[in-house]
C-alpha positions as CSV (number, residue, x, y, z in Angstrom):
1,X,-2.2,-12.6,25.5
2,X,0.4,-11.9,22.4
3,X,-1.8,-13.7,19.7
4,X,-4.4,-12.0,17.3
5,X,-6.8,-14.5,18.4
6,X,-6.5,-13.1,22.1
7,X,-6.4,-9.7,23.2
8,X,-3.6,-7.7,21.4
9,X,-1.0,-5.5,23.6
10,X,-1.4,-1.8,23.1
11,X,1.5,-1.0,21.7
12,X,0.9,-2.7,18.9
13,X,-2.2,-0.8,17.8
14,X,-0.2,2.3,18.8
15,X,2.5,1.6,16.8
16,X,-0.3,0.2,13.8
17,X,-2.1,3.8,14.3
18,X,1.3,6.1,13.5
19,X,2.2,4.2,11.1
20,X,-1.6,4.4,8.9
21,X,-1.1,8.4,9.6
22,X,2.1,8.4,8.2
23,X,0.5,6.4,5.0
24,X,-2.1,8.4,5.0
25,X,0.2,11.8,4.5
26,X,2.9,10.3,2.3
27,X,0.3,8.7,-0.3
28,X,-1.4,12.6,-0.3
29,X,1.8,14.1,-1.0
30,X,2.5,11.3,-3.7
31,X,-0.4,11.7,-5.7
32,X,-0.5,15.5,-5.8
33,X,3.4,15.5,-6.8
34,X,2.4,12.6,-9.8
35,X,-0.8,14.6,-10.9
36,X,1.4,17.7,-11.8
37,X,3.9,15.0,-13.4
38,X,1.6,12.5,-14.8
39,X,1.1,13.3,-18.4
40,X,4.9,13.0,-19.3
41,X,7.7,9.7,-17.6
42,X,10.4,12.8,-17.0
43,X,12.9,12.3,-14.3
44,X,10.6,13.5,-11.6
45,X,7.7,11.0,-12.3
46,X,10.0,7.8,-12.4
47,X,11.5,8.6,-9.3
48,X,7.8,9.1,-8.2
49,X,6.8,5.8,-9.4
50,X,10.1,3.9,-8.3
51,X,9.4,5.7,-4.7
52,X,6.0,4.8,-4.0
53,X,6.7,0.7,-3.4
54,X,9.7,1.3,-2.2
55,X,8.2,3.5,1.0
56,X,5.8,0.6,1.1
57,X,9.0,-1.6,1.8
58,X,10.0,0.4,4.5
59,X,7.0,0.7,6.2
60,X,6.4,-3.0,5.9
61,X,9.7,-3.4,7.7
62,X,8.6,-0.7,10.1
63,X,5.3,-2.6,10.5
64,X,6.9,-6.3,10.7
65,X,9.6,-5.2,13.9
66,X,6.4,-4.3,16.2
67,X,4.5,-7.2,14.9
68,X,7.6,-9.1,15.6
69,X,8.4,-7.8,19.0
70,X,4.5,-8.4,19.9
71,X,4.8,-12.1,18.5
72,X,2.2,-11.3,15.9
73,X,2.1,-13.3,12.4
74,X,4.9,-11.6,9.7
75,X,4.3,-13.9,6.7
76,X,2.2,-11.5,5.1
77,X,4.9,-8.9,5.9
78,X,7.5,-11.1,3.9
79,X,5.3,-11.5,1.2
80,X,4.7,-7.4,1.2
81,X,8.3,-6.6,1.5
82,X,9.5,-9.3,-1.5
83,X,6.6,-8.1,-4.1
84,X,7.3,-3.9,-3.2
85,X,11.0,-4.3,-3.3
86,X,10.9,-6.2,-6.8
87,X,8.0,-3.4,-7.9
88,X,10.2,-0.9,-7.1
89,X,12.9,-2.7,-9.7
90,X,10.4,-3.8,-11.8
91,X,9.4,0.4,-12.1
92,X,12.3,1.7,-12.9
93,X,13.0,-0.9,-15.8
94,X,9.4,-0.7,-17.0
95,X,10.0,3.7,-17.4
96,X,12.6,2.9,-19.5
97,X,9.7,1.6,-22.4
98,X,7.0,3.6,-21.8
99,X,3.4,4.2,-19.9
100,X,2.2,1.0,-20.8
101,X,4.7,-0.6,-19.3
102,X,4.6,1.0,-16.4
103,X,0.6,0.4,-16.2
104,X,1.5,-3.0,-16.1
105,X,4.1,-3.4,-13.9
106,X,2.1,-1.0,-11.2
107,X,-0.9,-3.4,-12.2
108,X,-0.1,-6.4,-10.7
109,X,1.7,-5.2,-7.7
110,X,-1.5,-3.9,-7.0
111,X,-2.9,-7.0,-7.7
112,X,-0.5,-9.1,-5.8
113,X,-0.2,-6.4,-2.6
114,X,-4.0,-6.3,-2.3
115,X,-4.4,-9.7,-1.9
116,X,-1.6,-9.9,0.7
117,X,-2.9,-6.8,1.8
118,X,-6.5,-8.6,2.1
119,X,-5.3,-11.6,4.1
120,X,-3.0,-9.0,6.7
121,X,-6.1,-7.2,7.5
122,X,-8.0,-10.6,7.9
123,X,-5.7,-12.0,10.2
124,X,-5.5,-8.6,12.4
125,X,-9.0,-7.8,12.3
126,X,-8.7,-8.8,16.3
127,X,-6.8,-5.7,16.7
128,X,-9.6,-3.1,15.1
129,X,-10.2,-0.7,12.9
130,X,-9.0,-3.8,9.8
131,X,-12.0,-3.5,8.0
132,X,-11.1,-0.7,5.9
133,X,-7.3,-2.6,5.1
134,X,-9.8,-5.5,4.1
135,X,-11.5,-3.3,2.0
136,X,-8.5,-1.6,0.5
137,X,-7.0,-4.7,-0.5
138,X,-10.1,-5.5,-2.6
139,X,-10.3,-2.6,-4.0
140,X,-6.6,-2.2,-5.3
141,X,-7.1,-6.4,-6.9
142,X,-9.8,-4.6,-8.8
143,X,-7.8,-1.4,-9.1
144,X,-4.6,-3.1,-10.8
145,X,-6.7,-5.5,-13.3
146,X,-8.4,-2.2,-14.3
147,X,-4.6,-0.7,-14.6
148,X,-3.8,-3.9,-17.1
149,X,-6.4,-2.9,-19.0
150,X,-5.4,0.4,-19.4
151,X,-2.0,0.0,-20.7
152,X,-3.4,-1.6,-23.3
153,X,-5.6,1.0,-24.9
154,X,-4.7,4.3,-26.8
155,X,-3.9,7.0,-24.4
156,X,-2.9,5.4,-21.6
157,X,-1.9,7.8,-18.8
158,X,-0.5,7.7,-15.0
159,X,-3.7,10.0,-13.6
160,X,-4.9,7.0,-12.2
161,X,-2.3,5.9,-10.4
162,X,-2.3,8.9,-8.4
163,X,-6.1,8.8,-7.5
164,X,-5.2,4.9,-7.1
165,X,-2.8,6.4,-4.1
166,X,-4.9,8.9,-2.4
167,X,-7.5,6.7,-2.0
168,X,-5.2,3.9,-0.7
169,X,-4.1,6.6,1.7
170,X,-7.5,7.5,3.0
171,X,-8.4,3.8,3.9
172,X,-4.7,3.9,6.1
173,X,-6.5,7.3,7.6
174,X,-9.8,5.4,8.3
175,X,-7.4,2.3,9.7
176,X,-5.9,5.1,12.3
177,X,-8.9,6.9,13.5
178,X,-10.4,3.3,13.8
179,X,-7.5,2.0,15.9
180,X,-7.6,5.1,18.2
181,X,-11.4,4.7,19.1
182,X,-10.7,0.9,19.3
183,X,-8.0,1.4,22.0
184,X,-10.1,4.1,24.1
185,X,-12.8,2.0,24.2
């Protein structure tokens, strides 16, 4: 069967596994670069901030194509694409107002994207390896609230965004490894 209720085709976990490995690598490199530049909102930092959600859009489009080709539900991916696109634009605008504004936009995105990730992970649980995506969605939601709170404090910094992205990347790595184990079991 091609639905999430039955056994998923082998190509869906394979495509997700490759995508998850790519997402981990991107998050690790991005986090290192942001951590090195997080003290100011210079040009490199702003580019990094805008690229992150746009990379998420690209990954969601790839994920969508794979899921659609195998009759998998894609509604959550549409929501993710819209949220991440708006976030990229919002971060570009917020960067002109300072770090607190950036944290507010990022926090709102982390909350909403976390909820979407929870829903998509739960819908894909039959594929295996999705518990990490479900946990990541929950953590993202909580982290988003933390970013919103941090935005209202003196000395707000972007450093926590680097840690957030790296931890999110680790969850993608765990899911990729679990998908590989699930496929060969």
